[in-house]
C-alpha positions as CSV (number, residue, x, y, z in Angstrom):
1,X,102.8,105.2,97.6
2,X,104.1,101.6,97.1
3,X,106.1,99.9,99.8
4,X,107.5,96.5,99.0
5,X,107.1,93.8,101.5
6,X,109.6,91.0,102.3
7,X,109.0,87.4,102.8
8,X,108.5,86.7,106.5
9,X,107.7,82.9,106.3
10,X,111.0,82.0,108.0
11,X,110.2,84.2,111.0
12,X,106.7,82.6,111.2
13,X,108.2,79.2,111.5
14,X,110.8,80.2,114.1
15,X,108.1,81.8,116.3
16,X,105.6,78.9,116.2
17,X,107.3,77.0,119.0
18,X,106.6,79.8,121.6
19,X,102.9,80.3,120.8
20,X,99.8,79.2,122.5
21,X,97.7,76.8,120.4
22,X,95.2,79.5,119.4
23,X,98.0,81.9,118.5
24,X,99.7,79.2,116.4
25,X,96.5,78.6,114.5
26,X,96.2,82.4,114.0
27,X,99.8,82.5,112.6
28,X,98.9,79.6,110.2
29,X,95.8,81.5,109.1
30,X,97.7,84.6,108.4
31,X,100.5,82.8,106.6
32,X,97.9,81.1,104.4
33,X,96.1,84.3,103.6
34,X,98.9,86.8,103.3
35,X,99.4,88.5,99.9
36,X,103.1,88.2,98.9
37,X,102.7,91.1,96.5
38,X,103.1,94.8,97.2
39,X,101.0,96.9,99.5
40,X,99.6,100.1,98.1
41,X,98.5,103.2,100.1
42,X,98.1,104.2,103.6
43,X,95.2,101.8,104.4
44,X,97.5,98.9,103.6
45,X,100.0,100.3,106.1
46,X,97.5,100.1,108.9
47,X,95.7,96.8,108.9
48,X,97.1,94.4,106.4
49,X,97.5,90.7,107.0
50,X,101.3,91.0,107.4
51,X,100.5,93.6,110.0
52,X,98.3,91.1,111.8
53,X,101.2,88.6,111.5
54,X,103.4,90.9,113.4
55,X,100.8,91.3,116.1
56,X,100.8,87.6,116.5
57,X,104.6,87.5,116.7
58,X,104.6,89.9,119.5
59,X,101.9,88.1,121.4
60,X,103.9,84.9,121.2
61,X,106.9,86.5,122.9
62,X,108.2,86.0,126.4
63,X,107.0,87.6,129.6
64,X,107.5,91.3,130.2
65,X,110.6,92.6,132.1
66,X,108.6,95.7,133.1
67,X,108.2,96.6,136.8
68,X,104.6,96.6,138.2
69,X,104.5,100.4,138.6
70,X,106.2,103.6,137.3
71,X,106.7,106.8,139.3
72,X,105.4,109.8,137.5
73,X,107.9,112.1,139.2
74,X,110.3,113.6,136.7
75,X,112.8,116.5,137.0
76,X,112.4,117.2,133.3
77,X,116.2,116.8,132.6
78,X,118.1,114.1,130.7
79,X,117.7,112.3,127.4
80,X,114.7,110.4,126.1
81,X,114.5,108.2,123.0
82,X,111.6,108.0,120.5
83,X,111.4,105.0,118.2
84,X,109.5,105.4,114.9
85,X,109.5,104.4,111.2
86,X,111.7,106.5,108.9
87,X,110.5,105.0,105.7
88,X,106.9,103.9,106.1
89,X,104.6,106.6,107.4
90,X,105.4,109.7,105.3
91,X,105.0,110.1,101.5
92,X,108.8,110.4,101.2
93,X,111.8,109.7,103.4
94,X,112.8,113.4,103.1
95,X,109.5,114.6,104.7
96,X,109.9,112.1,107.5
97,X,113.4,113.6,108.3
98,X,112.0,117.2,108.1
99,X,109.1,116.4,110.5
100,X,111.1,114.5,113.1
101,X,113.9,117.1,113.0
102,X,111.3,119.8,113.6
103,X,109.8,117.9,116.5
104,X,113.3,117.4,118.0
105,X,114.1,121.1,117.7
106,X,110.8,122.2,119.3
107,X,111.1,119.7,122.1
108,X,114.6,120.7,123.1
109,X,113.6,124.4,122.9
110,X,110.6,123.7,125.2
111,X,112.7,121.7,127.6
112,X,116.2,123.2,127.6
113,X,117.7,120.7,130.0
114,X,116.5,117.7,128.0
115,X,117.7,116.0,124.8
116,X,115.7,113.9,122.3
117,X,117.4,110.9,120.7
118,X,115.7,110.0,117.4
119,X,115.7,106.3,116.8
120,X,114.4,105.7,113.3
121,X,113.9,102.3,111.7
122,X,113.8,101.5,108.0
123,X,111.4,98.9,106.5
124,X,107.8,98.2,106.7
125,X,105.5,98.5,109.7
126,X,106.1,94.8,110.3
127,X,109.9,95.4,110.4
128,X,109.4,98.4,112.8
129,X,107.3,96.5,115.3
130,X,109.5,93.4,115.3
131,X,112.6,95.4,115.8
132,X,111.2,97.6,118.6
133,X,109.7,94.5,120.3
134,X,113.2,93.2,120.8
135,X,114.2,96.4,122.4
136,X,111.3,96.2,124.8
137,X,112.5,92.9,126.1
138,X,115.2,94.7,128.1
139,X,114.4,97.9,130.1
140,X,117.9,99.3,129.3
141,X,117.2,99.3,125.6
142,X,113.5,100.2,125.7
143,X,112.7,103.6,124.0
144,X,110.8,106.0,126.2
145,X,108.3,106.8,123.4
146,X,107.1,104.7,120.5
147,X,105.0,105.7,117.4
148,X,103.2,102.6,116.3
149,X,100.1,101.5,114.4
150,X,97.0,101.6,116.6
151,X,96.2,98.0,115.8
152,X,99.2,96.9,117.8
153,X,98.4,98.8,121.0
154,X,96.3,96.1,122.6
155,X,99.0,93.5,122.1
156,X,101.7,95.7,123.7
157,X,99.4,96.4,126.7
158,X,98.9,92.7,127.0
159,X,102.6,92.3,127.3
160,X,102.6,95.0,130.1
161,X,104.9,97.3,128.1
162,X,103.0,100.6,128.1
163,X,102.3,103.3,130.7
164,X,98.6,104.3,131.2
165,X,98.2,107.9,130.1
166,X,94.9,108.8,131.9
167,X,96.6,111.1,134.4
168,X,97.9,113.2,131.4
169,X,94.9,113.2,129.0
170,X,92.4,114.0,131.8
171,X,94.4,117.2,132.7
172,X,93.6,119.9,130.2
173,X,96.8,121.8,131.0
174,X,98.8,118.7,130.0
175,X,96.7,117.7,127.1
176,X,95.0,120.8,125.6
177,X,94.4,118.9,122.4
178,X,92.5,116.0,123.9
179,X,89.1,117.7,124.0
180,X,89.2,118.2,120.3
181,X,89.5,114.5,119.6
182,X,86.2,112.7,118.8
183,X,85.3,110.1,121.3
184,X,86.0,107.3,118.8
185,X,89.6,108.6,118.6
186,X,90.0,109.0,122.3
187,X,88.8,105.4,122.7
188,X,91.0,104.0,119.9
189,X,93.8,103.0,122.3
190,X,91.7,102.7,125.4
191,X,92.2,99.1,126.7
192,X,90.3,97.8,129.7
193,X,89.2,101.4,130.5
194,X,92.7,103.0,130.4
195,X,94.3,105.1,127.6
196,X,97.7,103.7,126.5
197,X,98.4,105.7,123.4
198,X,97.5,109.0,121.7
199,X,96.6,109.1,118.1
200,X,98.8,111.1,115.6
201,X,96.8,110.5,112.4
202,X,93.9,108.5,110.9
203,X,92.7,106.9,107.7
204,X,89.1,106.6,106.9
205,X,86.9,105.9,103.8
206,X,84.3,107.9,101.8
207,X,82.9,108.2,98.3
208,X,84.9,109.8,95.5
209,X,83.2,111.0,92.3
210,X,84.0,112.7,89.0
211,X,81.9,115.8,88.8
212,X,81.6,116.1,85.0
213,X,80.6,112.4,84.7
214,X,77.8,112.8,87.2
215,X,76.7,116.0,85.5
216,X,76.6,114.3,82.1
217,X,74.5,111.6,83.7
218,X,72.0,114.2,85.0
219,X,73.0,114.0,88.7
220,X,73.2,117.4,90.4
221,X,76.6,118.4,91.9
222,X,77.8,118.9,94.5
223,X,76.4,115.5,95.1
224,X,75.1,114.5,98.6
225,X,73.9,110.9,98.6
226,X,71.7,110.1,101.7
227,X,71.5,106.3,101.4
228,X,72.7,103.4,99.3
229,X,69.8,103.7,96.9
230,X,71.2,107.2,96.0
231,X,74.5,105.6,95.3
232,X,73.0,103.0,92.9
233,X,70.7,105.7,91.3
234,X,73.8,107.8,90.3
235,X,75.8,104.7,89.1
236,X,72.9,103.6,87.0
237,X,72.5,107.0,85.5
238,X,76.2,107.1,84.6
239,X,75.9,103.7,82.9
240,X,72.8,104.7,81.0
241,X,74.5,107.9,79.8
242,X,76.9,105.8,77.7
243,X,80.2,107.2,79.0
244,X,82.0,103.9,78.9
245,X,83.6,104.2,82.4
246,X,83.4,102.2,85.6
247,X,80.2,103.5,87.1
248,X,80.9,102.4,90.7
249,X,84.0,100.9,92.3
250,X,83.0,98.4,95.0
251,X,86.2,96.4,96.1
252,X,85.6,92.7,95.9
253,X,87.6,89.5,96.2
254,X,90.6,88.5,98.2
255,X,93.6,89.7,96.2
256,X,93.9,93.0,98.1
257,X,93.6,91.2,101.5
258,X,92.6,93.3,104.4
259,X,93.3,96.6,102.5
260,X,90.6,95.7,100.0
261,X,88.1,94.9,102.8
262,X,89.0,98.2,104.6
263,X,88.3,100.2,101.5
264,X,85.2,98.3,100.5
265,X,82.9,95.8,102.2
266,X,83.8,96.6,105.8
267,X,82.6,100.2,105.2
268,X,79.3,98.9,103.8
269,X,78.9,96.6,106.9
270,X,79.5,99.5,109.2
271,X,76.9,101.6,107.2
272,X,74.3,98.8,107.3
273,X,71.4,98.3,109.7
274,X,73.6,95.8,111.7
275,X,77.0,97.5,111.8
276,X,78.8,94.7,113.7
277,X,81.7,92.5,112.5
278,X,82.8,91.1,115.8
279,X,80.4,90.8,118.8
280,X,82.5,91.8,121.9
281,X,79.7,90.7,124.2
282,X,79.8,87.1,123.0
283,X,83.3,87.1,121.6
284,X,82.0,85.7,118.3
285,X,82.3,86.6,114.7
286,X,79.1,87.8,113.0
287,X,78.6,85.7,109.8
288,X,74.9,86.4,109.1
289,X,72.9,89.5,109.9
290,X,70.4,91.9,108.3
291,X,73.4,94.2,107.7
292,X,75.5,91.6,106.0
293,X,72.5,90.7,103.8
294,X,72.1,94.4,102.9
295,X,75.8,94.6,102.0
296,X,75.7,91.5,99.7
297,X,72.5,92.7,98.1
298,X,74.2,96.0,97.3
299,X,77.1,94.1,95.7
300,X,74.6,92.1,93.7
301,X,73.0,95.2,92.4
302,X,76.4,96.7,91.4
303,X,77.6,93.6,89.6
304,X,74.4,92.2,88.2
305,X,73.7,95.6,86.5
306,X,77.2,95.9,85.1
307,X,78.1,99.0,87.2
308,X,81.2,97.6,88.9
309,X,84.9,97.3,88.0
310,X,86.3,94.5,85.9
311,X,87.4,91.3,87.6
312,X,90.9,91.9,86.2
313,X,91.1,95.1,88.2
314,X,89.2,93.8,91.2
315,X,91.3,90.6,91.5
316,X,94.7,92.3,90.7
317,X,97.4,92.3,93.4
318,X,97.3,96.1,92.9
319,X,93.5,96.3,93.4
320,X,93.8,98.6,96.4
321,X,95.4,101.3,94.3
322,X,93.5,100.8,91.0
323,X,90.8,103.4,91.7
324,X,93.5,106.0,92.3
325,X,94.7,105.5,88.7
326,X,91.3,104.9,87.1
327,X,89.8,108.1,88.7
328,X,92.9,110.1,87.6
329,X,92.7,108.7,84.0
330,X,88.9,109.5,83.8
331,X,87.9,105.9,83.6
332,X,85.8,105.8,86.7
333,X,82.8,107.8,87.9
334,X,82.3,106.8,91.6
335,X,84.4,104.9,94.0
336,X,84.5,103.8,97.6
337,X,88.0,104.9,98.6
338,X,90.4,106.0,101.4
339,X,91.5,109.5,102.3
340,X,95.0,108.7,101.0
341,X,93.8,108.8,97.4
342,X,93.8,112.6,97.4
343,X,97.3,112.6,98.9
344,X,98.5,110.2,96.2
345,X,97.4,112.6,93.5
346,X,99.9,115.1,94.9
347,X,102.8,112.6,94.3
348,X,104.9,112.7,91.1
349,X,104.1,109.2,89.9
350,X,100.4,109.6,90.2
351,X,100.0,113.4,89.9
352,X,96.6,114.7,89.0
353,X,97.0,118.5,88.9
354,X,93.3,119.1,88.2
355,X,91.8,116.7,90.7
356,X,90.2,119.4,92.8
357,X,88.4,120.8,89.7
358,X,87.4,117.4,88.3
359,X,86.5,115.4,91.3
360,X,85.1,115.6,94.8
361,X,84.3,113.4,97.8
362,X,81.4,112.9,100.2
363,X,80.9,110.7,103.3
364,X,79.6,107.2,102.6
365,X,75.9,107.2,103.7
366,X,74.3,104.6,105.8
367,X,72.1,102.1,104.0
368,X,68.8,103.8,104.6
369,X,70.0,107.1,105.9
370,X,69.7,105.9,109.5
371,X,71.8,107.6,112.3
372,X,74.6,108.5,112.4
373,X,74.2,109.2,108.7
374,X,77.6,108.1,107.5
375,X,80.0,105.3,108.1
376,X,83.6,104.3,107.6
377,X,86.3,102.0,108.8
378,X,89.1,103.6,110.8
379,X,92.8,103.0,111.5
380,X,95.8,105.1,112.5
381,X,99.1,105.6,114.1
382,X,99.7,106.6,117.7
383,X,102.4,107.5,120.3
384,X,102.8,105.6,123.5
385,X,105.1,105.8,126.6
386,X,107.1,102.8,127.9
387,X,106.2,101.6,131.4
388,X,109.9,101.5,132.3
389,X,110.7,105.0,131.3
390,X,112.6,107.1,133.9
391,X,111.2,110.2,132.4
392,X,107.4,109.9,132.1
393,X,106.7,113.7,132.4
394,X,109.4,114.5,129.8
395,X,108.1,111.7,127.5
396,X,104.6,113.3,127.8
397,X,106.2,116.6,126.9
398,X,107.3,115.1,123.6
399,X,103.8,113.8,122.9
400,X,102.5,117.3,123.6
401,X,104.9,118.8,121.1
402,X,103.9,116.1,118.5
403,X,100.3,117.0,119.1
404,X,100.7,120.7,118.3
405,X,98.3,122.0,115.6
406,X,101.2,122.7,113.3
407,X,102.8,119.2,113.7
408,X,99.4,117.5,113.3
409,X,98.8,119.5,110.1
410,X,102.2,118.6,108.6
411,X,102.0,114.9,109.3
412,X,98.4,114.7,108.0
413,X,99.3,116.5,104.8
414,X,102.5,114.6,104.1
415,X,101.5,111.1,105.3
416,X,98.0,111.0,103.9
417,X,96.2,111.2,107.3
418,X,93.2,112.8,108.7
419,X,94.2,114.8,111.8
420,X,92.7,113.3,115.1
421,X,91.9,116.8,116.3
422,X,88.7,118.2,114.9
423,X,90.2,121.7,115.3
424,X,93.0,120.8,112.9
425,X,90.8,118.7,110.6
426,X,88.7,121.9,110.0
427,X,91.7,124.3,109.7
428,X,92.7,125.9,106.5
429,X,96.1,124.3,106.7
430,X,94.5,120.9,106.3
431,X,91.4,121.7,104.2
432,X,93.4,123.7,101.6
433,X,96.1,121.1,101.1
434,X,94.0,118.7,99.1
435,X,90.6,120.4,98.6
436,X,87.8,119.5,98.5
437,X,88.7,115.9,99.5
438,X,90.2,116.6,103.0
439,X,86.9,118.1,104.2
440,X,84.9,115.0,103.3
441,X,87.2,112.7,105.2
442,X,87.5,115.1,108.2
443,X,83.7,115.1,108.4
444,X,83.6,111.3,108.2
445,X,86.0,110.8,111.1
446,X,83.6,111.1,114.0
447,X,81.4,108.3,112.7
448,X,84.2,106.0,111.8
449,X,84.8,102.6,113.5
450,X,87.8,100.4,114.1
451,X,87.8,97.0,112.5
452,X,88.5,94.2,115.0
453,X,91.9,93.4,113.6
454,X,93.3,92.6,117.1
455,X,91.0,89.6,117.4
456,X,92.2,86.1,116.5
457,X,90.3,85.0,113.5
458,X,90.1,88.4,111.8
459,X,92.1,87.1,108.8
460,X,89.4,84.4,108.4
461,X,86.6,86.9,108.4
462,X,88.6,89.0,105.9
463,X,89.0,86.0,103.6
464,X,85.4,85.0,104.0
465,X,83.8,88.3,103.1
466,X,86.4,88.7,100.3
467,X,85.5,85.3,98.9
468,X,81.8,86.2,99.1
469,X,82.0,89.5,97.4
470,X,84.4,88.1,94.8
471,X,81.9,85.3,94.0
472,X,79.2,87.9,93.5
473,X,81.5,90.0,91.2
474,X,82.4,86.8,89.2
475,X,78.8,85.5,89.1
476,X,76.2,88.1,89.9
477,X,73.6,85.4,89.9
478,X,75.0,84.3,93.2
479,X,72.3,84.6,95.8
480,X,72.6,86.5,99.1
481,X,72.1,83.2,100.9
482,X,75.0,81.7,99.0
483,X,77.2,84.6,99.9
484,X,76.3,84.3,103.5
485,X,77.2,80.6,103.4
486,X,80.6,81.4,101.9
487,X,81.3,83.8,104.8
488,X,79.9,81.4,107.4
489,X,81.8,78.4,106.2
490,X,85.1,80.2,105.7
491,X,85.1,81.6,109.2
492,X,83.6,78.6,111.0
493,X,86.1,76.2,109.4
494,X,89.1,78.3,110.5
495,X,88.1,79.6,114.0
496,X,85.5,77.0,115.0
497,X,81.7,76.8,114.7
498,X,81.4,77.9,118.3
499,X,83.1,81.2,117.5
500,X,80.5,82.5,114.9
501,X,77.0,83.7,115.3
502,X,73.9,85.1,113.5
503,X,72.4,88.4,114.5
504,X,68.7,88.9,113.9
């Protein structure tokens, strides 16, 4: 789906005065890099540069009004409030209303002496977080439960807004769903050893392909590439077969911002022999490594051999969504893409009724087939509990209702998510909604990794790798060394030479 984004430059300027020097520089980086166009698809919901802008805005706010501790005693009576987006998570506003009304009905049936107040907010994820952040400044207006993008959780914990949930998730009677979450999902909102939010849906990436195009090229289907050479072999065969289509979509350039990196080069880095973007041990950005060199060499192969997309598509403001259309219109054979593509093909404006018969998806393999065998970026939405709530047990009761298999299935299918629960991800209700695509993305989830979007300087790394891949797409004669230099110089110039490193 397409969600328009408003101009937030005035808000940036107003917030500068209250920021620390490093945060101010971060805001300036984001403002310089942000794409004023439209955001397409669920990936863009999760970790776009405007999203990072909102994170910075929150981190520049005043001190928390929260008390130092919260009693977990609760008589399970009274009213709790949940804050959420009415217009940004689901495919349509109608499905959002249906799901939240269903959750409210089930919650009030499970807890007859309690009421649930639904506090929905219109607008983008940026609007949602900024509006709710104002409510958190005063305990009397703070919602008990908040559904937010996982990329924000660390900032809210840093403001001392959220209640640790370990006492709930470690109790199987209170969190029967928790054991079905892969460790990477359990750890997604674990900050300094404590869990502060529970995931409600994920986005990851894999490989889409047109079955008939690969068959005509002599590639056996179902296709199961084991390494990057298998990807290139298939793409070369498609080109050689003379089908006059894009053989392999590898997102490049900066026009799509963080969304393009999430659906493209970051996946390749995570599938490389050095799957590190940010070194948490040294607190430095990796700007040269064997894995980055593998990634840039892969891009050189794609674009020097004429396998990739046109620069007009790659550098379009709508680049994130172009493969959705090109695959549907039978103009593309293979693409790195997000799980929301399949969901988009169920929508009226991009409907592809025969997608399940004409296309398929497989996990993105690692560069040489090394463990764990597949790789992907990761991002999602989660529910948290306020540290000042007077009803912690009741608030957890709401999260338990939200995490039912049925509710996970509904939000996954109608918001373009992969369910965090492996039980739900392998259920017929999810697999049969958008077959065969949902299975591939469910299988990919356990090996997915978060991008370090919470770190200051992430916009600079996004810009650097976007410029490097864009240069290769524009001039395939660009050397790997030159691409590395572009990434190094872009990041070092913006975050400081002492904040970057080379891994051997």
